[in-house]
C-alpha positions as CSV (number, residue, x, y, z in Angstrom):
1,X,0.0,0.0,0.0
2,X,1.3,3.5,-0.9
3,X,2.2,5.8,2.0
4,X,-0.6,8.4,2.6
5,X,1.1,11.8,2.9
6,X,-1.8,13.2,4.9
7,X,-1.4,10.5,7.5
8,X,2.4,11.1,7.4
9,X,1.9,14.8,8.2
10,X,-0.3,13.8,11.1
11,X,2.3,11.4,12.3
12,X,5.0,14.0,12.2
13,X,2.9,16.4,14.3
14,X,2.5,13.8,17.0
15,X,6.1,12.7,16.8
16,X,7.3,16.3,17.3
17,X,4.9,17.1,20.0
18,X,4.9,13.7,21.7
19,X,1.4,14.6,22.8
20,X,-1.8,13.7,20.9
21,X,-3.8,16.7,22.3
22,X,-1.2,19.3,21.3
23,X,-0.7,17.7,17.9
24,X,-4.4,17.8,17.3
25,X,-4.5,21.5,18.2
26,X,-1.6,22.1,15.9
27,X,-3.4,20.3,13.0
28,X,-6.8,21.9,13.8
29,X,-8.5,18.5,14.0
30,X,-10.2,16.6,16.8
31,X,-8.0,14.4,18.9
32,X,-10.1,11.2,18.3
33,X,-9.8,11.8,14.6
34,X,-6.0,12.1,14.9
35,X,-5.8,8.9,17.0
36,X,-7.8,7.0,14.4
37,X,-5.5,8.3,11.6
38,X,-2.4,7.2,13.5
39,X,-3.9,3.8,14.1
40,X,-4.7,3.5,10.5
41,X,-1.2,4.4,9.5
42,X,0.2,1.8,11.9
43,X,-2.2,-0.8,10.4
44,X,-1.1,0.1,6.9
45,X,2.6,-0.2,7.8
46,X,2.1,-3.1,10.1
47,X,4.2,-1.6,12.8
48,X,3.7,0.2,16.1
49,X,4.9,3.8,15.9
50,X,4.1,5.0,19.4
51,X,4.1,3.7,22.9
52,X,1.4,5.5,24.8
53,X,0.8,5.5,28.6
54,X,-1.5,7.7,30.7
55,X,1.4,10.1,31.2
56,X,3.7,9.8,28.1
57,X,3.8,9.2,24.4
58,X,7.1,7.9,23.0
59,X,8.3,6.8,19.6
60,X,9.2,3.2,19.0
61,X,12.3,2.3,16.9
62,X,10.0,2.1,13.8
63,X,8.5,5.5,14.7
64,X,12.0,7.1,15.0
65,X,12.9,5.7,11.6
66,X,9.7,7.0,10.0
67,X,10.3,10.4,11.5
68,X,13.8,10.5,10.0
69,X,12.5,9.6,6.6
70,X,9.3,11.8,6.8
71,X,11.0,15.2,6.4
72,X,12.6,14.6,3.0
73,X,9.4,12.8,1.7
74,X,7.2,15.7,2.7
75,X,9.6,18.3,1.5
76,X,9.8,16.5,-1.9
77,X,6.0,16.4,-2.1
78,X,5.8,20.1,-1.4
79,X,8.5,20.9,-3.9
80,X,6.7,18.9,-6.6
81,X,3.5,20.7,-5.9
82,X,5.2,24.1,-6.1
83,X,7.0,23.3,-9.4
84,X,3.8,22.0,-11.0
85,X,1.8,25.0,-10.0
86,X,4.6,27.3,-11.2
87,X,4.7,25.5,-14.6
88,X,1.0,25.8,-15.0
89,X,1.1,29.6,-14.4
90,X,3.8,30.4,-17.0
91,X,5.9,32.1,-18.1
92,X,8.8,30.1,-17.0
93,X,10.3,31.1,-13.7
94,X,13.7,30.4,-12.1
95,X,14.2,31.1,-8.4
96,X,17.6,31.8,-6.9
97,X,18.2,31.8,-3.1
98,X,21.0,33.7,-1.5
99,X,22.4,34.2,2.0
100,X,22.9,37.6,3.7
101,X,25.9,39.6,2.5
102,X,26.0,37.8,-0.9
103,X,25.2,39.8,-4.1
104,X,23.8,37.8,-7.0
105,X,23.3,40.8,-9.4
106,X,26.0,39.9,-11.9
107,X,24.8,36.3,-12.2
108,X,21.2,37.3,-12.5
109,X,21.9,39.9,-15.2
110,X,24.0,37.5,-17.2
111,X,21.5,34.6,-16.9
112,X,18.6,36.9,-17.8
113,X,20.5,38.2,-20.9
114,X,20.6,34.7,-22.4
115,X,17.0,33.7,-21.3
116,X,14.9,36.7,-22.3
117,X,11.6,34.8,-21.7
118,X,12.6,33.7,-18.2
119,X,11.2,35.3,-15.1
120,X,14.0,35.2,-12.5
121,X,12.9,35.4,-8.9
122,X,15.1,35.9,-5.8
123,X,14.6,34.6,-2.2
124,X,16.8,35.7,0.8
125,X,17.6,32.8,3.1
126,X,18.9,32.4,6.6
127,X,21.1,29.8,8.4
128,X,17.9,28.0,9.4
129,X,16.3,27.6,5.9
130,X,19.1,27.9,3.3
131,X,18.8,24.1,2.7
132,X,15.0,23.9,3.2
133,X,14.3,26.3,0.4
134,X,15.9,23.7,-2.0
135,X,14.2,20.6,-0.7
136,X,10.7,22.2,-0.5
137,X,10.9,23.8,-3.9
138,X,11.0,27.4,-3.0
139,X,14.3,27.8,-4.8
140,X,15.8,26.1,-7.8
141,X,19.4,26.9,-6.8
142,X,20.8,28.7,-3.8
143,X,24.0,30.4,-2.7
144,X,24.7,28.7,0.6
145,X,27.3,29.2,3.3
146,X,28.9,26.0,4.7
147,X,28.5,24.0,6.8
148,X,25.2,22.6,5.7
149,X,23.6,19.2,5.6
150,X,24.5,18.2,2.0
151,X,22.3,15.1,1.9
152,X,20.5,14.9,-1.4
153,X,22.2,18.0,-2.8
154,X,24.8,18.8,-5.4
155,X,27.2,21.4,-3.9
156,X,29.6,23.4,-6.1
157,X,32.3,25.6,-4.5
158,X,32.2,29.3,-5.5
159,X,34.6,31.1,-3.2
160,X,36.0,31.5,0.3
161,X,36.0,34.6,2.4
162,X,37.5,35.7,5.7
163,X,35.3,36.0,8.9
164,X,35.5,38.9,11.3
165,X,34.2,39.7,14.8
166,X,31.4,42.1,15.3
167,X,31.6,43.9,18.7
168,X,29.7,46.7,20.4
169,X,31.4,50.1,19.7
170,X,32.5,50.4,23.4
171,X,34.1,47.0,23.6
172,X,37.6,46.6,25.0
173,X,38.8,45.2,21.7
174,X,37.2,47.8,19.5
175,X,39.7,49.6,17.3
176,X,42.3,46.9,17.4
177,X,43.8,46.3,13.9
178,X,43.6,42.5,14.5
179,X,42.8,40.2,17.4
180,X,43.3,36.5,18.1
181,X,40.4,34.1,18.6
182,X,41.7,33.5,22.1
183,X,41.0,37.1,22.9
184,X,37.3,36.3,22.6
185,X,37.3,33.1,24.7
186,X,35.4,34.5,27.6
187,X,32.9,36.5,25.5
188,X,29.2,35.5,25.0
189,X,28.9,34.2,21.4
190,X,25.5,35.1,20.0
191,X,25.3,32.1,17.7
192,X,25.6,28.3,17.8
193,X,29.2,27.5,19.0
194,X,29.4,24.8,16.4
195,X,29.3,27.5,13.8
196,X,32.6,28.8,15.2
197,X,34.5,25.7,16.2
198,X,37.7,27.7,16.8
199,X,36.0,29.6,19.5
200,X,34.1,26.6,20.8
201,X,37.2,24.6,21.3
202,X,39.1,27.2,23.3
203,X,36.1,28.4,25.3
204,X,34.6,25.0,26.3
205,X,35.9,25.1,29.8
206,X,34.8,28.7,30.3
207,X,31.4,28.0,28.8
208,X,30.7,25.3,31.3
209,X,31.0,27.9,34.0
210,X,29.5,31.0,32.4
211,X,27.2,29.7,29.7
212,X,24.3,31.9,28.8
213,X,21.4,31.0,26.5
214,X,21.6,32.3,23.0
215,X,18.5,34.4,22.1
216,X,16.4,33.3,19.2
217,X,17.4,35.4,16.2
218,X,16.0,35.0,12.7
219,X,18.1,37.7,10.9
220,X,21.4,39.5,10.8
221,X,19.6,42.7,11.9
222,X,18.4,41.0,15.1
223,X,21.8,39.7,15.8
224,X,23.4,43.1,15.4
225,X,20.8,44.7,17.7
226,X,22.0,42.3,20.5
227,X,25.6,43.1,19.7
228,X,25.0,46.8,19.8
229,X,23.2,46.4,23.2
230,X,26.3,44.8,24.6
231,X,24.7,41.3,25.0
232,X,27.5,39.5,23.2
233,X,29.6,39.2,20.0
234,X,29.1,37.6,16.7
235,X,31.5,36.0,14.2
236,X,30.3,36.7,10.6
237,X,31.7,36.5,7.0
238,X,33.4,39.7,5.9
239,X,30.7,40.5,3.2
240,X,28.0,40.4,5.9
241,X,29.9,42.8,8.1
242,X,30.5,45.1,5.1
243,X,26.9,45.0,4.1
244,X,25.4,45.6,7.5
245,X,27.6,48.5,8.8
246,X,26.3,50.6,11.7
247,X,27.8,53.2,14.0
248,X,27.3,51.3,17.2
249,X,28.9,48.1,16.0
250,X,32.5,47.7,15.0
251,X,34.2,45.1,12.8
252,X,37.6,43.6,13.9
253,X,39.7,41.1,11.9
254,X,40.4,37.8,13.7
255,X,43.4,35.6,13.3
256,X,43.1,31.8,13.6
257,X,39.7,31.6,12.0
258,X,39.0,29.4,9.0
259,X,37.3,31.2,6.1
260,X,33.7,30.9,5.3
261,X,33.0,28.8,2.2
262,X,30.2,29.9,-0.2
263,X,28.8,27.3,-2.6
264,X,26.0,26.9,-5.1
265,X,23.6,24.1,-4.2
266,X,20.6,22.4,-5.8
267,X,18.7,19.1,-5.3
268,X,20.8,16.4,-6.8
269,X,17.9,14.5,-8.5
270,X,16.8,17.6,-10.5
271,X,17.5,17.4,-14.2
272,X,16.4,20.9,-15.2
273,X,18.4,22.3,-18.2
274,X,18.0,25.8,-16.8
275,X,19.4,24.7,-13.4
276,X,22.6,23.3,-14.9
277,X,23.0,26.2,-17.2
278,X,22.9,28.6,-14.3
279,X,25.4,26.4,-12.3
280,X,27.8,26.6,-15.2
281,X,27.4,30.4,-15.5
282,X,27.9,30.8,-11.8
283,X,31.3,29.2,-12.1
284,X,32.4,31.9,-14.5
285,X,31.1,34.9,-12.6
286,X,33.5,37.0,-10.5
287,X,32.3,36.7,-7.0
288,X,33.9,39.5,-4.9
289,X,34.1,38.6,-1.2
């Protein structure tokens, strides 16, 4: 029997909430209806997906495996729907994603010049969704900043650029011509430490004693507001620092930091002629970090 995508979406909601009541509210359906749909899915797959008691709901081994596989399946279904709807609308469209600080103007102009009937759309991405926009079909290709989960993607290197520290204007290190990453070991980093492994590795002992929660931030602008307010520092690619200049935040070069790598990425299974033509063109464009 084919896997029912609607039941799969219901399963994901329960698996993420681990609570049938909250999942039903999230899906805007009645809890008994949700329970019946999950039982029907278990019957179709001939496995038990959840272990339920009066107090808890937990995934079985089969449930954990299905949750791992559900994301790519649902994303592929969404991407197919978007591409079909886009094709029905006409004229042809091609969507390019790009991360903050990156400028795609030259590539867009060159591509448009050779495809006069093509409507080129742009979508700005973030660290959280730069891969998602490819899998769910919002973008055909995207300029991404590594590291990313490269599963199911073709990733082509474009260029590397240095990273710098962004500090509040009154910071003790502001105005220094260059600093070492060890100078920042006891600072509060306003991003995932795994994104700056050089800082993470030297600060691990200090972080166990002075760790602070990282605020939820969805944009560079939000991050810089926290920096300007003296709540911490950020390590960003040079193009980001250059693009988002402000008087109350200073940029300082940092030694001992690996460069940020910018790549072009797309879903590996796609066979679009336009996609591969753009990828070839992107390799000839002069990207200025």
